[in-house]
N, C-alpha and C positions, 0 to 999 in steps of 0.2 A: 190618619199618618202619625208616624213617631219621628219625634224630635231626638237626633244623636247626641253625643256629647259636644261634637266639633261644630254640629248645627245651633246647639243651645248656645257655645260659645260665639261663633257669628253675630247669631241674632243681638247677644247682649251688648258685642262690640259695636255693634251699628246702632243700638238704641242708646252708647255713650255716646258715641259723636252728636248723634240729634240731639242729644238732651245738653249737650256742653255751650250750647251759645243761649241758652236758658238759665242754666245756672248762673254762667259769669254775669249775665244781664241781672239775675237778681243777687249776686254777691256783689253787688256794688261797682262793678265794670262799667268803662265810659257809657251813656247811653246814646242810642241814635236819637236823629231829630224826630222830636214829639209832634206827629202834623193832626190840626183836627179843622175839619171843614164844617161850616154848619148853615145849614138852610132854612130860611125862610121865603116862606111864599104866600105869605096871609097877612092881608092889611087890619091886622091888629092888634092895639097899643099893648096889649096884655104878653102878648107873644115875641114881641118887638123886644120889650123889656127883658124879657126871659132870654132872649137871643144876646141882650148886651151883658144881661148878667152873667149868663152862663161862659162868655167870651173873658169877661172881665176874673171871674173867679177860674177859671182854667188857666189862663195867662197868672195869676198870684201864684198859685200852688207850681207851676212848673218854674217860676222864679223862685221862689220859697226853698222848692230843692234845688235849684241850680242846675234844671233842667234846659236844653236848647228847646224850644218848639217854634212853631209857626201855625199861625192860627187865619184860615179864611172864612170870611163869613159872605155869603152868594145868595144875591135877593133876584126874587124872579116872579113874574106874574103882580099880584097884588100887592105880594112884600118888596117889591121896588118903591111902595113908599116909604119905606125906612128909609132911605137916602134921596128924596127928594125934600127940597127945601120950601116948597110949598104946600106939603100936605105930612110930613112926617110930623107922629103924635110925640117923637121921643127927639124931635131935631136937635135940640140944647145939649142932650145927652151925648147924640152919634157924631156932631160934628166936630168934639174936638176927642173923640174918643182914639183914635189913633197917636194924638199925639199923646195922649197919658199913660196909654196902653201900647206896648211895644209889640214890634212882630206880629201884628195883624191887618190883614188885608180887607179890602171890601169890594165885592165886584158884584157890578149890576148888568144885568141881562138886556143885549142889545135888541135881541127879540121885541122883549117886553117895552122898553124906548121905543123901537119903532110903531109897534101897537100903540100905544099909547099920543105917539106924536101924531099917528093917522087917527084916532078919536078925539083928541083935543086940538087939532091945529097948532100945535107948536110943540117943540118938544121941553120935556119934563128938565129941568134945572136940579141938577144932585149934587150934594155935597162934594168939598173938593177932594176927598180922599177917597170916593170912589171910582176905581177902574172899569171901564165898560169890556164886559167880556162877550164874543158873539150868541153865545147861548147860556144859560144860568145852567138847565139841566145838564148839557154837554159838559160843562166847568165842573158839576159834582163829579161827572165819570170821570172826567181827567185826575181829576183830585185822589179819586178814590185809588185809578191803576196807577198814581203815584207813590201809595201808602197811606193817605189821607184815612181817618177814621171819619166819614160822614153824618152828622147825626140833624136830628128835626126837635127841635125843645117844643 
């Protein structure tokens, strides 16, 4: 297939239209909201510390650049211990986290809470800043659909 001059011009014009938003973004134009979702599903103090470090470092970087951001930490399965007041290995740090790092949301899996309640006979007590969502994995999927970058440190 040969490309005529007219076809080449149309192709180049189309490419320029698609490249313009990227070039405008890179040239310092106003940024969209930066959205980060962080998954925690392990009851491991090292992993929980990494989650909090990544969250704090990302927020600090966005703030330093003056970029708008939203960060959501989603805990499910054994990772729910991150938010439990009786078993969190990083309780002191996580309990005051949202007060010291703005625009961060903590989401706790309702399915995991139900399972722990059934197993332990009582619902686990969570830090005040944890918001219960119906299902952690579904929440991560919703966030991905809303343009969040989902990571697992």
